[in-house]
KEKE-3310 file (N, C-alpha, C; in steps of 0.2 Angstrom, whole numbers, plus 5000, padded with zeros to 4 digits):
npx = (5697:5708:5708:5711:5716:5710:5711:5707:5697:5692:5692:5684:5680:5664:5657:5646:5645:5644:5632:5622:5627:5626:5612:5608:5615:5607:5595:5598:5597:5584:5581:5576:5583:5584:5589:5588:5588:5600:5608:5606:5611:5625:5628:5627:5635:5647:5650:5657:5664:5665:5672:5672:5683:5678:5673:5661:5650:5650:5648:5642:5643:5637:5641:5635:5639:5635:5632:5640:5643:5638:5635:5628:5627:5623:5614:5621:5626:5629:5632:5624:5632:5645:5646:5652:5665:5669:5667:5656:5659:5672:5669:5660:5669:5678:5670:5668:5681:5682:5678:5680:5687:5679:5666:5650:5642:5628:5617:5604:5599:5598:5591:5599:5611:5614:5622:5635:5637:5637:5649:5658:5658:5646:5631:5614:5602:5590:5574:5566:5550:5544:5532:5520:5509:5496:5484:5478:5469:5460:5462:5450:5453:5463:5469:5476:5480:5473:5464:5465:5477:5488:5495:5496:5507:5514:5532:5542:5555:5561:5562:5573:5583:5576:5569:5580:5585:5574:5574:5586:5586:5576:5581:5594:5606:5612:5609:5613:5617:5613:5599:5595:5598:5589:5576:5576:5575:5563:5545:5535:5536:5530:5526:5523:5516:5515:5503:5511:5518:5530:5540:5535:5535:5538:5536:5541:5539:5544:5546:5548:5553:5544:5537:5529:5538:5537:5544:5558:5547:5543:5536:5526:5518:5509:5497:5498:5508:5501:5492:5501:5506:5494:5491:5502:5499:5486:5482:5490:5491:5494:5507:5513:5526:5532:5544:5544:5550:5553:5542:5531:5517:5504:5503:5506:5495:5485:5490:5488:5475:5473:5476:5490:5502:5512:5527:5540:5553:5566:5583:5590:5607:5623:5639:5654:5647:5635:5622:5607:5608:5604:5587:5572:5559:5551:5552:5544:5544:5557:5569:5574:5580:5594:5598:5597)
npy = (5538:5527:5510:5498:5493:5490:5488:5504:5504:5506:5501:5508:5517:5523:5539:5553:5561:5553:5549:5553:5546:5532:5531:5532:5520:5511:5513:5508:5495:5493:5494:5503:5512:5527:5544:5546:5533:5528:5536:5532:5520:5523:5531:5521:5511:5505:5508:5500:5500:5501:5513:5519:5524:5536:5541:5536:5527:5510:5498:5491:5488:5485:5486:5483:5484:5477:5478:5469:5455:5453:5456:5464:5462:5470:5479:5475:5478:5478:5486:5483:5483:5480:5468:5451:5453:5451:5461:5462:5452:5456:5468:5464:5455:5464:5471:5460:5458:5470:5469:5460:5443:5435:5439:5436:5436:5441:5440:5444:5436:5439:5429:5428:5431:5421:5410:5415:5419:5407:5401:5410:5405:5407:5401:5395:5398:5401:5409:5424:5432:5441:5454:5463:5477:5484:5491:5494:5485:5488:5478:5469:5461:5466:5467:5466:5451:5453:5466:5476:5475:5480:5495:5506:5518:5533:5534:5542:5544:5543:5531:5524:5515:5503:5500:5497:5486:5476:5475:5470:5457:5451:5452:5446:5452:5467:5483:5497:5509:5509:5507:5519:5528:5524:5526:5540:5542:5537:5537:5535:5530:5518:5512:5497:5496:5488:5486:5491:5501:5497:5494:5483:5480:5486:5496:5502:5514:5517:5529:5527:5529:5522:5512:5512:5506:5494:5490:5488:5476:5472:5462:5454:5444:5438:5444:5457:5462:5463:5473:5484:5485:5487:5500:5508:5507:5510:5524:5527:5531:5522:5511:5497:5488:5474:5463:5448:5437:5419:5406:5413:5410:5413:5427:5430:5425:5433:5446:5443:5443:5457:5462:5461:5453:5439:5439:5434:5423:5426:5419:5419:5421:5415:5418:5412:5405:5392:5394:5403:5419:5418:5420:5427:5424:5435:5444:5450:5458:5463:5476:5480:5472:5475:5477:5466)
npz = (5478:5470:5469:5463:5446:5430:5412:5407:5416:5433:5450:5463:5478:5482:5485:5492:5481:5470:5469:5459:5448:5453:5454:5440:5436:5443:5437:5424:5424:5428:5441:5456:5464:5474:5478:5492:5496:5492:5499:5512:5512:5510:5522:5531:5527:5515:5498:5484:5467:5449:5438:5421:5408:5404:5416:5420:5430:5431:5438:5454:5471:5488:5505:5521:5537:5553:5571:5578:5573:5560:5543:5528:5511:5496:5482:5471:5455:5438:5423:5408:5397:5401:5406:5410:5412:5425:5434:5444:5452:5457:5463:5473:5480:5485:5494:5504:5508:5515:5528:5544:5544:5552:5551:5548:5533:5524:5510:5498:5485:5467:5454:5443:5449:5458:5455:5453:5466:5473:5468:5474:5487:5494:5502:5500:5513:5516:5512:5505:5503:5490:5490:5481:5479:5471:5474:5489:5501:5515:5529:5538:5548:5555:5569:5585:5595:5607:5609:5619:5624:5617:5610:5597:5591:5585:5584:5595:5597:5609:5616:5610:5612:5617:5605:5597:5603:5602:5589:5586:5592:5584:5571:5572:5575:5582:5574:5575:5569:5556:5558:5565:5555:5545:5551:5551:5537:5535:5530:5539:5556:5567:5583:5593:5608:5624:5639:5649:5643:5637:5622:5610:5597:5580:5566:5549:5536:5520:5508:5491:5474:5466:5474:5491:5503:5515:5530:5541:5549:5565:5577:5591:5586:5572:5570:5577:5569:5557:5560:5561:5548:5541:5547:5542:5528:5525:5522:5511:5494:5481:5475:5484:5493:5501:5509:5515:5527:5526:5533:5538:5536:5539:5540:5527:5520:5524:5519:5506:5505:5506:5494:5491:5480:5478:5471:5469:5476:5482:5486:5502:5505:5513:5519:5527:5537:5540:5541:5545:5555:5573:5576:5584:5579:5577:5566:5553:5542:5531:5530:5517:5502:5501:5513:5520)
capx = (5703:5708:5710:5715:5715:5709:5712:5702:5691:5695:5688:5684:5675:5660:5654:5640:5645:5643:5625:5618:5629:5623:5605:5608:5616:5601:5589:5600:5595:5577:5580:5573:5586:5584:5594:5587:5590:5608:5611:5605:5617:5632:5628:5626:5640:5651:5648:5662:5662:5669:5671:5676:5688:5674:5671:5654:5649:5647:5646:5642:5641:5637:5641:5632:5641:5631:5635:5645:5646:5634:5635:5624:5629:5617:5616:5626:5624:5634:5629:5624:5638:5651:5645:5656:5672:5671:5666:5652:5663:5677:5666:5658:5675:5680:5665:5669:5688:5682:5676:5684:5685:5674:5660:5645:5640:5622:5614:5598:5602:5594:5591:5605:5618:5615:5628:5641:5638:5639:5656:5662:5657:5640:5626:5607:5600:5583:5571:5561:5544:5543:5525:5519:5502:5494:5478:5478:5462:5460:5460:5445:5455:5469:5469:5480:5477:5469:5464:5466:5484:5493:5493:5500:5507:5520:5538:5544:5563:5563:5564:5577:5587:5571:5568:5586:5585:5569:5576:5592:5583:5572:5586:5600:5612:5610:5611:5611:5618:5608:5592:5594:5598:5582:5571:5577:5573:5556:5539:5532:5538:5525:5528:5517:5517:5510:5500:5515:5522:5536:5539:5535:5535:5538:5536:5543:5537:5549:5543:5552:5550:5539:5533:5530:5541:5535:5549:5556:5541:5544:5530:5526:5514:5507:5491:5501:5512:5496:5490:5506:5506:5488:5491:5506:5497:5479:5481:5494:5487:5500:5510:5516:5530:5535:5548:5542:5554:5549:5539:5526:5512:5498:5503:5506:5488:5481:5492:5485:5468:5473:5478:5497:5504:5519:5530:5546:5555:5573:5586:5595:5613:5627:5646:5657:5642:5631:5615:5605:5609:5599:5582:5567:5553:5547:5553:5538:5546:5564:5570:5575:5585:5601:5600:5596)
capy = (5534:5521:5504:5493:5495:5486:5493:5509:5503:5507:5500:5514:5518:5529:5544:5556:5564:5548:5546:5553:5540:5526:5531:5530:5513:5507:5513:5505:5488:5492:5495:5510:5516:5535:5548:5545:5526:5527:5540:5528:5515:5526:5533:5515:5506:5507:5506:5500:5498:5503:5518:5518:5529:5542:5542:5534:5521:5504:5493:5493:5483:5489:5481:5486:5480:5478:5480:5464:5449:5451:5461:5463:5464:5471:5484:5472:5480:5479:5489:5477:5483:5479:5461:5446:5455:5450:5467:5461:5448:5460:5473:5460:5453:5470:5471:5454:5460:5476:5467:5454:5436:5431:5442:5432:5440:5438:5444:5441:5435:5438:5422:5428:5431:5415:5405:5419:5419:5400:5401:5414:5402:5408:5395:5397:5396:5403:5413:5429:5432:5448:5455:5469:5478:5490:5494:5491:5484:5488:5471:5470:5456:5469:5468:5462:5445:5456:5474:5480:5474:5483:5501:5508:5525:5536:5533:5549:5544:5543:5524:5521:5509:5498:5498:5494:5479:5471:5474:5465:5450:5449:5451:5442:5456:5474:5487:5503:5515:5508:5508:5526:5531:5522:5530:5547:5542:5534:5541:5534:5525:5516:5507:5494:5495:5484:5491:5495:5506:5494:5493:5476:5479:5493:5496:5508:5514:5521:5531:5526:5532:5517:5509:5513:5500:5492:5486:5482:5475:5467:5461:5448:5439:5440:5449:5464:5464:5465:5480:5489:5485:5491:5507:5511:5506:5512:5530:5528:5530:5520:5505:5495:5483:5471:5457:5444:5431:5413:5404:5418:5409:5416:5434:5430:5424:5440:5451:5442:5446:5464:5464:5459:5447:5436:5440:5431:5421:5426:5416:5422:5417:5418:5416:5412:5402:5388:5395:5410:5421:5416:5425:5425:5423:5441:5448:5449:5461:5465:5483:5480:5467:5477:5477:5459)
capz = (5479:5466:5473:5458:5439:5424:5406:5406:5421:5439:5455:5468:5483:5480:5490:5490:5474:5465:5470:5453:5444:5455:5452:5433:5435:5445:5432:5418:5425:5430:5448:5458:5470:5473:5482:5499:5498:5492:5505:5518:5511:5511:5529:5535:5525:5510:5491:5479:5461:5444:5433:5415:5406:5404:5423:5421:5435:5427:5442:5461:5477:5494:5511:5527:5543:5559:5577:5581:5569:5554:5538:5523:5504:5491:5477:5466:5449:5432:5417:5403:5392:5404:5409:5407:5413:5432:5438:5449:5457:5460:5468:5479:5484:5489:5500:5508:5511:5519:5535:5546:5541:5556:5550:5544:5527:5520:5504:5495:5478:5461:5451:5439:5453:5462:5453:5455:5474:5475:5466:5479:5493:5498:5501:5502:5519:5517:5506:5507:5498:5488:5489:5478:5479:5467:5477:5496:5504:5522:5532:5544:5553:5557:5576:5589:5598:5612:5607:5625:5627:5612:5608:5591:5591:5582:5587:5596:5597:5616:5618:5604:5615:5617:5598:5594:5606:5599:5582:5586:5593:5578:5565:5573:5577:5583:5569:5578:5564:5550:5560:5566:5548:5542:5554:5548:5530:5535:5529:5546:5561:5572:5588:5596:5615:5629:5643:5653:5639:5634:5615:5609:5590:5577:5558:5546:5529:5516:5501:5485:5467:5463:5480:5498:5506:5522:5533:5545:5553:5570:5581:5595:5583:5565:5571:5578:5562:5552:5562:5559:5541:5539:5548:5538:5521:5523:5519:5505:5487:5477:5475:5490:5493:5508:5508:5521:5528:5526:5539:5540:5531:5541:5538:5519:5518:5526:5515:5499:5506:5506:5488:5489:5476:5479:5464:5468:5482:5481:5491:5506:5505:5518:5519:5534:5541:5536:5543:5547:5562:5577:5577:5588:5575:5577:5560:5548:5535:5531:5528:5510:5501:5501:5520:5523)
cpx = (5703:5711:5714:5713:5714:5710:5706:5696:5695:5690:5689:5679:5671:5658:5648:5639:5644:5636:5621:5620:5626:5616:5604:5610:5611:5596:5591:5598:5587:5576:5578:5576:5586:5589:5594:5590:5597:5611:5611:5611:5623:5633:5629:5632:5644:5649:5655:5659:5667:5667:5675:5680:5685:5672:5664:5654:5646:5646:5646:5641:5642:5638:5639:5634:5637:5635:5641:5647:5643:5635:5630:5627:5623:5619:5621:5623:5630:5630:5630:5629:5644:5651:5650:5664:5674:5670:5662:5656:5669:5675:5664:5664:5678:5676:5667:5676:5688:5680:5680:5682:5680:5667:5656:5642:5634:5620:5608:5599:5596:5595:5598:5612:5619:5621:5634:5643:5640:5647:5661:5662:5651:5635:5619:5605:5593:5580:5567:5556:5543:5536:5524:5511:5500:5488:5477:5471:5463:5458:5456:5448:5462:5468:5473:5476:5472:5469:5466:5473:5490:5490:5498:5500:5514:5526:5541:5552:5565:5566:5568:5581:5582:5570:5574:5587:5580:5571:5581:5590:5580:5577:5592:5606:5609:5613:5609:5612:5613:5601:5590:5593:5591:5576:5571:5574:5566:5550:5535:5535:5533:5528:5522:5520:5512:5507:5504:5520:5528:5535:5540:5536:5536:5537:5538:5540:5542:5547:5549:5549:5545:5534:5534:5532:5540:5541:5555:5550:5543:5538:5530:5522:5512:5501:5493:5505:5507:5493:5495:5506:5500:5488:5496:5504:5491:5478:5486:5490:5493:5502:5513:5521:5532:5538:5547:5547:5550:5547:5533:5520:5505:5497:5503:5499:5484:5484:5489:5478:5467:5475:5486:5497:5511:5522:5536:5548:5563:5577:5590:5601:5618:5634:5649:5652:5638:5624:5613:5607:5603:5594:5576:5560:5548:5548:5548:5539:5553:5564:5570:5580:5592:5603:5599:5590)
cpy = (5528:5515:5499:5495:5489:5491:5498:5508:5503:5505:5505:5513:5524:5533:5548:5559:5560:5546:5547:5547:5533:5526:5529:5523:5509:5507:5509:5497:5487:5492:5502:5513:5524:5538:5546:5537:5525:5531:5536:5523:5517:5528:5527:5510:5509:5504:5506:5499:5501:5509:5517:5524:5536:5545:5540:5527:5515:5498:5495:5487:5486:5484:5486:5482:5482:5478:5475:5459:5448:5457:5459:5466:5465:5476:5481:5473:5480:5481:5483:5477:5481:5472:5456:5448:5454:5456:5466:5457:5452:5465:5469:5457:5458:5471:5466:5456:5466:5475:5461:5447:5432:5434:5437:5437:5437:5443:5440:5442:5436:5431:5422:5428:5425:5411:5408:5418:5412:5399:5404:5411:5403:5402:5398:5394:5397:5407:5419:5429:5439:5449:5462:5470:5485:5494:5490:5490:5483:5481:5472:5465:5459:5471:5464:5456:5448:5463:5478:5479:5477:5490:5503:5515:5527:5536:5541:5549:5543:5536:5520:5515:5502:5495:5494:5487:5474:5470:5469:5458:5447:5448:5447:5446:5463:5478:5494:5509:5515:5510:5515:5530:5530:5525:5537:5547:5540:5539:5541:5529:5524:5511:5504:5493:5491:5489:5494:5500:5504:5493:5486:5475:5486:5491:5502:5508:5519:5523:5531:5529:5528:5515:5513:5507:5500:5488:5490:5482:5470:5467:5455:5443:5442:5445:5456:5466:5466:5472:5485:5490:5489:5498:5511:5511:5510:5519:5532:5526:5529:5513:5503:5489:5480:5465:5453:5438:5425:5411:5408:5417:5412:5424:5434:5429:5430:5445:5450:5444:5453:5467:5463:5453:5445:5435:5436:5428:5420:5423:5420:5418:5420:5415:5416:5409:5397:5388:5402:5412:5419:5422:5422:5424:5429:5446:5446:5453:5464:5472:5484:5475:5469:5477:5471:5458)
cpz = (5474:5470:5469:5451:5435:5418:5406:5411:5428:5445:5461:5473:5482:5486:5488:5484:5469:5465:5463:5448:5446:5454:5445:5432:5437:5440:5425:5418:5428:5437:5450:5464:5468:5478:5489:5501:5497:5497:5511:5518:5513:5518:5533:5533:5520:5503:5487:5472:5456:5440:5427:5413:5406:5411:5424:5426:5431:5431:5449:5465:5483:5500:5517:5533:5549:5565:5579:5576:5562:5550:5532:5516:5500:5486:5472:5459:5444:5426:5412:5398:5394:5408:5406:5408:5421:5436:5444:5455:5460:5465:5474:5483:5488:5495:5506:5512:5516:5527:5537:5544:5546:5555:5546:5539:5524:5515:5502:5488:5473:5458:5446:5443:5457:5461:5454:5462:5476:5474:5471:5486:5497:5497:5504:5509:5521:5511:5509:5501:5497:5486:5486:5478:5475:5470:5484:5498:5511:5525:5538:5549:5556:5564:5580:5592:5603:5611:5613:5628:5623:5610:5603:5591:5587:5586:5589:5597:5604:5618:5613:5606:5615:5610:5595:5597:5603:5592:5581:5587:5588:5572:5566:5575:5577:5577:5570:5572:5559:5552:5561:5559:5544:5545:5552:5541:5530:5534:5536:5549:5566:5577:5591:5604:5619:5634:5648:5650:5636:5626:5614:5601:5587:5569:5555:5539:5526:5509:5496:5479:5464:5469:5486:5501:5513:5525:5536:5548:5558:5575:5585:5591:5576:5565:5572:5572:5557:5554:5560:5552:5538:5541:5544:5530:5520:5520:5513:5499:5482:5478:5482:5489:5500:5506:5515:5521:5528:5533:5542:5536:5533:5539:5530:5517:5519:5521:5508:5499:5505:5499:5486:5485:5477:5472:5463:5475:5481:5487:5495:5507:5510:5516:5526:5539:5537:5538:5544:5554:5566:5578:5581:5585:5576:5571:5555:5542:5536:5529:5521:5508:5502:5509:5524:5527)
residu = (UNK:UNK:UNK:UNK:UNK:UNK:UNK:UNK:UNK:UNK:UNK:UNK:UNK:UNK:UNK:UNK:UNK:UNK:UNK:UNK:UNK:UNK:UNK:UNK:UNK:UNK:UNK:UNK:UNK:UNK:UNK:UNK:UNK:UNK:UNK:UNK:UNK:UNK:UNK:UNK:UNK:UNK:UNK:UNK:UNK:UNK:UNK:UNK:UNK:UNK:UNK:UNK:UNK:UNK:UNK:UNK:UNK:UNK:UNK:UNK:UNK:UNK:UNK:UNK:UNK:UNK:UNK:UNK:UNK:UNK:UNK:UNK:UNK:UNK:UNK:UNK:UNK:UNK:UNK:UNK:UNK:UNK:UNK:UNK:UNK:UNK:UNK:UNK:UNK:UNK:UNK:UNK:UNK:UNK:UNK:UNK:UNK:UNK:UNK:UNK:UNK:UNK:UNK:UNK:UNK:UNK:UNK:UNK:UNK:UNK:UNK:UNK:UNK:UNK:UNK:UNK:UNK:UNK:UNK:UNK:UNK:UNK:UNK:UNK:UNK:UNK:UNK:UNK:UNK:UNK:UNK:UNK:UNK:UNK:UNK:UNK:UNK:UNK:UNK:UNK:UNK:UNK:UNK:UNK:UNK:UNK:UNK:UNK:UNK:UNK:UNK:UNK:UNK:UNK:UNK:UNK:UNK:UNK:UNK:UNK:UNK:UNK:UNK:UNK:UNK:UNK:UNK:UNK:UNK:UNK:UNK:UNK:UNK:UNK:UNK:UNK:UNK:UNK:UNK:UNK:UNK:UNK:UNK:UNK:UNK:UNK:UNK:UNK:UNK:UNK:UNK:UNK:UNK:UNK:UNK:UNK:UNK:UNK:UNK:UNK:UNK:UNK:UNK:UNK:UNK:UNK:UNK:UNK:UNK:UNK:UNK:UNK:UNK:UNK:UNK:UNK:UNK:UNK:UNK:UNK:UNK:UNK:UNK:UNK:UNK:UNK:UNK:UNK:UNK:UNK:UNK:UNK:UNK:UNK:UNK:UNK:UNK:UNK:UNK:UNK:UNK:UNK:UNK:UNK:UNK:UNK:UNK:UNK:UNK:UNK:UNK:UNK:UNK:UNK:UNK:UNK:UNK:UNK:UNK:UNK:UNK:UNK:UNK:UNK:UNK:UNK:UNK:UNK:UNK:UNK:UNK:UNK:UNK:UNK:UNK:UNK:UNK:UNK:UNK:UNK:UNK:UNK:UNK:UNK:UNK:UNK:UNK:UNK:UNK:UNK:UNK:UNK)
# end
């Protein structure tokens, strides 16, 4: 469905048939979105963008609304041959207009996009730390505070409400549809349980075309987070990525001991608020930048 027009360029809402074109757009700027990742974005939210007269996708922006008051924008891409035309701004604006005016919208900005978002009313409220690893070194310190109190096991889907609740407390809003889609996409989903069998943490790994992405990672403390990360990483032979929210210095030091390198610290920006959503300091790894 055409939403608005520019000469030979139209702003549209994408669907599953546009996935190949969105992958090509991603590759054109050196990003590594694949069919599974874009499928999760589409099943959890909406992607807008532009097509040129030949029907080629030349821009995109995605919005993922969560359960109550929070949404995330990401996947803001403009083909280099179509920059300077305001396409990124227009697609991002369409995302903002697709949710209520009371919705707090967050995004994790590239350095190039920061100025645009500031002009649109976004302000920087925090940072994440992007870590990459070529060769993972198993961490001998990867154990909970008390080994006898935490059990790590594969998630069987039975206690999904528990998992959704602890994720919501960690992230700042429940995100039921997204998280269930993400678990389906995951290579592995582990849960940390206390001695009473209650879920107190969890971790996902997502296999992408370049990296095994670790996250979300939710845990009662950084030691348990490290155990989840270690178990998700130790058998993978290839590159790893994790994006760690600021304020987790102990975990970041241990990640660096395991071969991770901090390659950038992109800003978290929000609109319709002047601060981050309330969190309980148990989020040690985000899902991905597109999901906030």
